[in-house]
C-alpha positions in Angstrom: 68.9 21.6 -12.4 66.1 23.5 -14.2 67.4 26.1 -16.7 65.1 29.1 -17.3 65.0 31.8 -19.9 66.4 34.2 -17.2 69.6 32.1 -17.1 70.1 32.3 -20.9 68.7 35.6 -22.2 70.5 38.6 -23.3 69.5 41.5 -21.0 70.4 44.2 -23.4 68.2 43.8 -26.4 68.7 46.1 -29.3 65.6 48.2 -29.7 64.2 51.0 -31.9 61.1 53.1 -31.9 58.4 53.0 -34.6 59.6 56.4 -35.7 63.1 55.1 -36.5 63.8 55.5 -40.3 64.2 52.5 -42.5 67.8 53.7 -43.2 68.7 53.9 -39.5 67.1 50.5 -38.8 69.0 48.9 -41.7 72.3 50.4 -40.6 71.7 49.1 -37.1 70.9 45.6 -38.3 74.0 45.5 -40.5 76.4 47.0 -38.0 75.3 44.7 -35.2 74.8 41.6 -37.4 71.2 41.2 -36.3 68.4 39.3 -37.9 65.7 41.6 -36.4 65.2 44.4 -34.0 62.5 44.9 -31.4 60.3 48.0 -31.8 59.3 49.5 -28.4 57.3 52.5 -27.3 58.7 55.1 -25.0 57.7 53.0 -21.9 59.7 50.0 -23.1 56.6 48.1 -24.1 57.1 45.8 -27.1 55.2 47.0 -30.2 56.6 44.3 -32.6 59.7 43.5 -34.6 61.3 44.4 -37.9 63.4 41.7 -39.5 66.3 42.0 -41.9 63.9 40.5 -44.5 61.4 43.3 -43.9 64.1 45.8 -44.5 65.4 44.0 -47.6 61.9 44.0 -49.1 61.6 47.7 -48.4 64.9 48.4 -50.1 64.0 46.2 -53.1 60.7 48.0 -53.5 62.7 51.2 -53.7 60.9 52.6 -50.6 61.8 56.0 -49.3 64.5 55.0 -46.8 63.9 58.2 -44.8 60.4 57.1 -43.8 59.6 55.6 -40.4 59.6 51.8 -39.9 56.2 51.9 -38.3 54.2 50.6 -41.3 56.4 47.5 -41.7 56.5 46.5 -38.0 55.3 42.9 -37.5 53.0 42.9 -34.5 52.6 39.2 -34.5 55.4 38.3 -32.1 56.1 35.2 -30.1 57.2 36.2 -26.6 58.7 34.5 -23.6 58.7 35.2 -19.9 61.9 35.0 -17.8 60.6 32.1 -15.7 59.9 29.8 -18.7 61.9 26.6 -18.7 64.4 25.4 -21.3 62.2 22.4 -22.5 59.2 24.6 -23.2 61.3 27.3 -24.9 63.1 24.7 -27.1 59.7 23.5 -28.3 58.7 27.0 -29.3 61.9 27.5 -31.3 61.4 24.1 -32.9 57.9 25.0 -34.0 58.7 28.5 -35.3 61.2 29.9 -37.8 62.4 32.7 -35.5 66.0 33.0 -34.6 65.4 35.1 -31.5 62.4 35.7 -29.3 61.5 38.7 -27.1 61.4 38.2 -23.3 58.7 40.3 -21.5 58.1 40.8 -17.8 55.2 43.0 -16.7 54.6 43.9 -20.3 58.0 45.4 -20.8 60.9 44.1 -22.9 63.6 42.8 -20.5 65.6 40.6 -22.8 65.9 38.4 -25.9 66.7 34.8 -26.3 68.5 33.4 -29.4 68.0 29.9 -30.5 71.8 29.4 -30.5 71.7 30.0 -26.7 69.0 27.3 -26.4 71.1 24.9 -28.4 74.1 25.7 -26.2 72.1 25.0 -23.0 70.8 21.8 -24.4 74.3 20.7 -25.3 75.5 21.6 -21.8 72.7 19.5 -20.3 74.0 16.7 -22.5 70.7 15.8 -24.0 69.0 16.8 -27.2 65.7 15.4 -28.6 66.0 14.9 -32.4 63.1 13.2 -34.3 61.8 11.5 -31.2 65.3 10.2 -30.2 67.2 11.3 -27.2 70.8 11.9 -28.1 73.5 11.9 -25.4 76.6 13.8 -26.2 79.9 14.5 -24.5 82.8 16.8 -25.1 85.6 15.4 -27.2 89.1 15.8 -25.9 90.5 18.8 -27.7 93.3 20.9 -26.3 95.9 23.3 -27.7 95.9 26.6 -29.6 93.9 25.1 -32.5 91.1 23.7 -30.4 87.8 25.0 -31.9 85.7 26.6 -29.1 82.3 28.3 -29.2 81.8 30.2 -26.0 84.2 27.7 -24.3 82.1 24.6 -25.3 84.5 22.1 -26.9 83.8 20.1 -30.1 81.1 17.5 -29.3 80.5 13.9 -30.4 77.5 11.7 -30.2 78.1 8.8 -27.9 74.7 7.2 -27.8 71.2 7.5 -29.2 68.0 5.9 -28.0 64.5 5.9 -29.5 61.5 6.8 -27.5 59.4 4.3 -29.4 
């Protein structure tokens, strides 16, 4: 089964406009526990992103927090399309430091994909490539009220590893 971005993405990305104030963007990032927000124009087209780090720098530089975020928007954004496949997307996350990537369709923002969702999908498919090794994993038997669960995926253990070399 081929897993695509469409299968994994959040379809309700948190967005702001470039006229949103630094204060409002900071509040949104903190209240929603985000690492970044997408900045879109009135037609839903992605302009760029503002990260929690960008907001922290502005605050540390004693910037006027009532000014718009427009000047600190990063326009260099890695984007995905809904039809991209899991393997391709995993490679993009591996080669970048981003925690989430914007998903565009027809030039408009239609979702976001977090690297945690990619990891979860790789775990479900029972295969992860780590340093040129294919690692097969399986769910450990854990039941009862104290069973740790992350989105209903049980604790995992490595059962075999093989080198591609």
